[in-house]
C-alpha positions as CSV (number, residue, x, y, z in Angstrom):
1,M,-93.7,93.7,-156.4
2,T,-90.5,93.1,-154.4
3,A,-87.2,91.8,-155.7
4,S,-88.0,88.5,-154.0
5,D,-91.3,88.3,-155.9
6,E,-89.5,89.0,-159.1
7,S,-86.9,86.2,-158.5
8,Q,-89.7,83.7,-158.0
9,F,-91.4,84.6,-161.2
10,V,-94.6,82.8,-162.0
11,S,-96.1,82.8,-165.5
12,D,-99.6,84.0,-164.5
13,Q,-98.1,87.5,-163.8
14,L,-98.1,88.1,-167.5
15,M,-101.6,86.7,-168.1
16,R,-103.4,89.2,-170.4
17,K,-106.6,89.1,-172.3
18,P,-106.8,90.2,-175.9
19,G,-106.9,94.0,-176.0
20,D,-105.3,94.5,-172.6
21,R,-102.5,96.9,-172.4
22,I,-98.9,95.7,-171.8
23,L,-97.3,98.0,-169.3
24,S,-93.6,98.8,-169.1
25,N,-93.3,96.8,-165.9
26,D,-94.6,93.8,-167.7
27,W,-91.6,93.9,-170.0
28,N,-89.4,94.2,-166.9
29,I,-90.9,91.1,-165.5
30,L,-90.4,89.2,-168.7
31,V,-86.8,90.3,-169.1
32,Q,-86.0,89.3,-165.5
33,A,-87.6,85.9,-166.0
34,I,-85.6,85.3,-169.2
35,D,-82.4,86.3,-167.4
36,H,-83.3,84.1,-164.4
37,L,-83.7,81.1,-166.7
38,C,-80.5,81.7,-168.5
39,T,-78.4,82.2,-165.3
40,T,-79.9,80.1,-162.6
41,K,-82.0,77.7,-164.7
42,V,-85.2,76.5,-163.0
43,N,-85.5,77.3,-159.4
44,R,-89.0,77.1,-158.1
45,N,-90.4,77.0,-154.6
46,Q,-93.9,76.0,-155.7
47,A,-95.4,72.9,-157.1
48,D,-95.6,72.4,-160.8
49,T,-97.0,69.9,-163.2
50,L,-95.0,68.8,-166.2
51,I,-96.8,67.4,-169.2
52,G,-94.8,65.5,-171.7
53,P,-91.4,63.9,-171.7
54,L,-88.5,65.4,-169.8
55,T,-84.9,65.1,-171.0
56,I,-82.0,65.8,-168.6
57,E,-78.6,65.8,-170.3
58,D,-76.6,66.4,-167.1
59,A,-76.7,65.3,-163.5
60,L,-79.9,65.5,-161.5
61,Q,-79.5,66.5,-157.9
62,V,-82.4,66.0,-155.5
63,S,-82.0,67.1,-151.9
64,S,-85.3,65.5,-150.8
65,N,-87.2,62.2,-151.4
66,V,-88.3,61.2,-154.9
67,G,-91.7,59.6,-155.5
68,I,-92.8,57.8,-158.6
69,G,-96.5,57.2,-158.5
70,T,-96.8,58.9,-155.1
71,D,-96.6,62.5,-153.9
72,K,-95.6,61.5,-150.4
73,P,-92.4,59.5,-150.7
74,I,-91.0,58.3,-147.3
75,A,-87.8,57.0,-148.8
76,K,-85.1,58.5,-151.0
77,L,-86.7,56.7,-153.9
78,E,-90.2,55.3,-153.6
79,V,-92.1,53.7,-156.4
80,K,-95.8,53.0,-156.1
81,G,-97.9,51.1,-158.6
82,T,-101.6,51.4,-159.1
83,T,-102.5,47.7,-159.0
84,N,-101.1,44.4,-157.8
85,D,-101.2,42.6,-161.1
86,D,-99.0,44.8,-163.2
87,Q,-95.4,45.9,-163.1
88,A,-96.0,49.5,-162.2
89,A,-94.3,49.2,-158.9
90,G,-91.3,47.2,-160.3
91,L,-87.7,48.2,-160.7
92,N,-85.6,46.8,-163.4
93,I,-81.9,47.7,-163.9
94,I,-80.5,46.4,-167.2
95,D,-77.2,46.4,-168.9
96,S,-76.2,47.7,-172.4
97,E,-77.5,44.4,-173.9
98,A,-80.9,44.8,-172.3
99,K,-80.2,41.9,-169.9
100,S,-81.7,42.3,-166.5
101,I,-79.1,42.9,-163.7
102,L,-81.4,43.6,-160.8
103,Y,-85.1,43.2,-160.9
104,V,-87.6,44.0,-158.1
105,R,-91.0,42.7,-159.0
106,N,-94.3,44.3,-157.8
107,D,-95.1,41.3,-155.6
108,G,-91.8,41.7,-153.6
109,N,-89.7,39.0,-155.4
110,V,-86.2,40.1,-156.2
111,G,-84.2,38.7,-159.1
112,I,-80.5,39.0,-159.7
113,G,-79.6,38.1,-163.3
114,T,-83.2,37.2,-164.1
115,D,-86.4,39.2,-164.8
116,S,-88.8,36.5,-163.7
117,P,-87.9,35.8,-160.0
118,G,-89.9,32.9,-158.7
119,A,-89.0,33.4,-155.0
120,K,-88.3,36.2,-152.6
121,L,-84.7,36.0,-153.9
122,D,-83.9,34.3,-157.2
123,V,-80.3,34.4,-158.3
124,N,-79.4,33.3,-161.9
125,G,-75.7,32.6,-161.4
126,G,-73.1,31.8,-158.7
127,I,-72.9,33.4,-155.3
128,K,-69.5,34.2,-153.9
129,S,-68.7,35.8,-150.6
130,P,-65.1,35.4,-149.5
131,A,-65.7,37.4,-146.3
132,L,-68.7,35.3,-145.2
133,Q,-67.9,33.6,-141.9
134,S,-71.2,31.8,-141.2
135,I,-74.7,31.3,-142.5
136,Y,-77.7,31.3,-140.1
137,V,-81.1,30.1,-141.3
138,Q,-84.0,30.1,-139.0
139,A,-86.6,28.0,-140.7
140,N,-88.3,24.6,-140.6
141,Q,-87.0,23.5,-143.9
142,W,-84.2,24.5,-146.3
143,E,-85.3,22.9,-149.6
144,T,-83.6,22.8,-152.9
145,S,-85.5,22.3,-156.1
146,T,-85.3,18.7,-157.5
147,T,-86.2,20.0,-161.0
148,D,-83.2,22.4,-161.2
149,S,-79.9,20.9,-162.3
150,N,-78.1,23.4,-160.1
151,W,-79.5,22.2,-156.8
152,Q,-76.3,21.2,-155.1
153,V,-75.1,23.0,-152.0
154,V,-71.3,23.1,-152.0
155,I,-69.3,23.9,-148.9
156,S,-65.5,24.2,-149.1
157,Y,-63.6,22.1,-146.7
158,E,-61.2,24.9,-145.9
159,F,-63.1,26.1,-142.8
160,T,-62.8,25.8,-139.1
161,P,-65.6,23.5,-137.7
162,I,-67.4,24.7,-134.6
163,T,-68.0,21.6,-132.5
164,S,-70.3,23.3,-129.9
165,I,-73.1,23.7,-132.5
166,H,-75.6,20.9,-133.0
167,A,-77.4,21.1,-136.2
168,T,-79.5,18.9,-138.5
169,V,-79.0,18.7,-142.3
170,I,-81.8,17.0,-144.3
171,V,-80.9,16.2,-147.9
172,N,-83.7,15.3,-150.3
173,G,-81.7,13.2,-152.7
174,H,-78.0,12.4,-152.4
175,G,-74.9,14.2,-151.5
176,M,-71.2,13.9,-150.7
177,T,-69.0,15.1,-148.0
178,E,-65.2,15.0,-147.7
179,K,-62.5,16.1,-145.4
180,I,-64.6,16.5,-142.3
181,D,-62.3,16.1,-139.4
182,Q,-64.8,16.6,-136.6
183,P,-67.5,14.2,-135.1
184,L,-70.5,14.0,-137.4
185,D,-74.1,13.1,-136.3
186,C,-76.3,12.0,-139.2
187,A,-79.8,10.8,-139.1
188,I,-82.5,9.9,-141.6
189,F,-85.9,10.2,-140.0
190,N,-87.8,7.7,-142.1
191,N,-88.7,4.0,-141.6
192,D,-85.1,3.4,-140.8
193,Q,-82.4,5.4,-139.1
194,I,-78.7,5.8,-139.9
195,F,-76.5,6.7,-137.0
196,A,-72.9,7.9,-137.4
197,D,-70.3,8.2,-134.6
198,R,-70.2,11.4,-132.6
199,G,-67.0,10.5,-130.8
200,D,-68.8,9.3,-127.7
201,G,-68.1,5.6,-128.0
202,Y,-71.0,4.7,-130.3
203,G,-70.5,3.4,-133.8
204,Y,-72.6,3.1,-136.9
205,G,-76.1,1.6,-137.1
206,M,-78.9,1.2,-139.5
207,G,-82.5,0.8,-138.2
208,I,-81.4,1.5,-134.7
209,S,-80.5,4.8,-132.9
210,H,-77.5,3.5,-130.8
211,V,-75.0,0.7,-131.3
212,S,-72.3,-0.4,-128.8
213,F,-69.8,-1.7,-131.3
214,W,-67.7,-0.4,-134.2
215,L,-68.3,-1.0,-137.8
216,P,-65.2,0.5,-139.5
217,L,-65.4,0.7,-143.2
218,Q,-62.3,1.2,-145.3
219,A,-63.6,-0.1,-148.6
220,I,-66.1,0.8,-151.3
221,A,-69.5,-0.9,-150.5
222,K,-73.0,-1.1,-151.8
223,F,-76.1,-1.9,-149.7
224,Y,-79.3,-3.2,-151.1
225,L,-82.8,-3.8,-149.6
226,E,-84.5,-6.3,-151.8
227,A,-87.5,-7.1,-149.6
228,N,-88.9,-6.5,-146.1
229,Q,-87.1,-9.5,-144.6
230,N,-84.4,-10.3,-147.2
231,Y,-81.2,-8.2,-147.2
232,K,-78.4,-8.4,-149.7
233,I,-75.2,-6.8,-148.8
234,E,-72.4,-6.5,-151.4
235,L,-68.9,-5.4,-150.3
236,K,-66.3,-4.8,-152.9
237,I,-63.0,-4.6,-151.1
238,R,-60.2,-2.8,-152.7
239,S,-57.7,-2.2,-149.9
240,R,-58.0,-2.5,-146.2
241,S,-56.3,-4.1,-143.2
242,G,-57.7,-5.2,-139.9
243,G,-61.2,-4.6,-138.5
244,K,-64.3,-6.8,-138.6
245,V,-67.9,-6.8,-139.7
246,R,-70.6,-8.1,-137.4
247,F,-74.2,-9.0,-138.4
248,N,-77.1,-9.7,-136.1
249,G,-80.1,-11.8,-137.1
250,A,-80.7,-13.9,-140.2
251,T,-78.6,-12.4,-143.0
252,M,-77.6,-13.6,-146.4
253,L,-73.9,-12.6,-146.8
254,I,-72.2,-12.7,-150.2
255,L,-68.5,-12.2,-150.1
256,L,-66.6,-11.6,-153.4
257,T,-62.9,-12.0,-153.2
258,G,-60.2,-11.3,-155.7
259,T,-59.0,-8.1,-157.4
């Protein structure tokens, strides 16, 4: 046995049956193995199977890929489950209070701050990205849950509008915008249509796609649709000067004056 063989000691070199003689070289192999474990710890170039728990009290350094549930990992860390209806392939990172920080479920859903992600990315908490310059979403629909109280999409007005981009925003519910200094094109594709000025000479219209006159509003107003042919428009004027309101067709107009 060469020195290289001795340095890669394997336990079956000392396999003896009852009654077999123990040679002096057997003791040499045993002493070399003990010395090797005490100085260089475990250094094997062959596969081994460990049965039972393993406790590592210091750092673990792995120079190759690590596989859990697979013996052929293709990534630095690859976790493979046995079925699709358990959590064997999941990954859960928790804090000192056993709260989930990052959870990857076996079906591919990822949860941040939640251990029950109901979508591909489910975040329980606010999202902040000061360095984010733009958001690009290529999809037919961007929907927010109407059953969740935190469904609002808030965009800070401290940004530089890009006027060369034409986009459509569909809001299922209600919303509010403020401090938009660039032309805005809004449309509701339902039975009626609301058209806002784009800066090309058109004004505001309801039920039509283009209007050739201006309808400037500088007051707080409420609009009601009581029946198919009966319209009630209520304007509560607080402070304004100049301008005019024009109506086409048979319309019942109620004006309330005073403070």
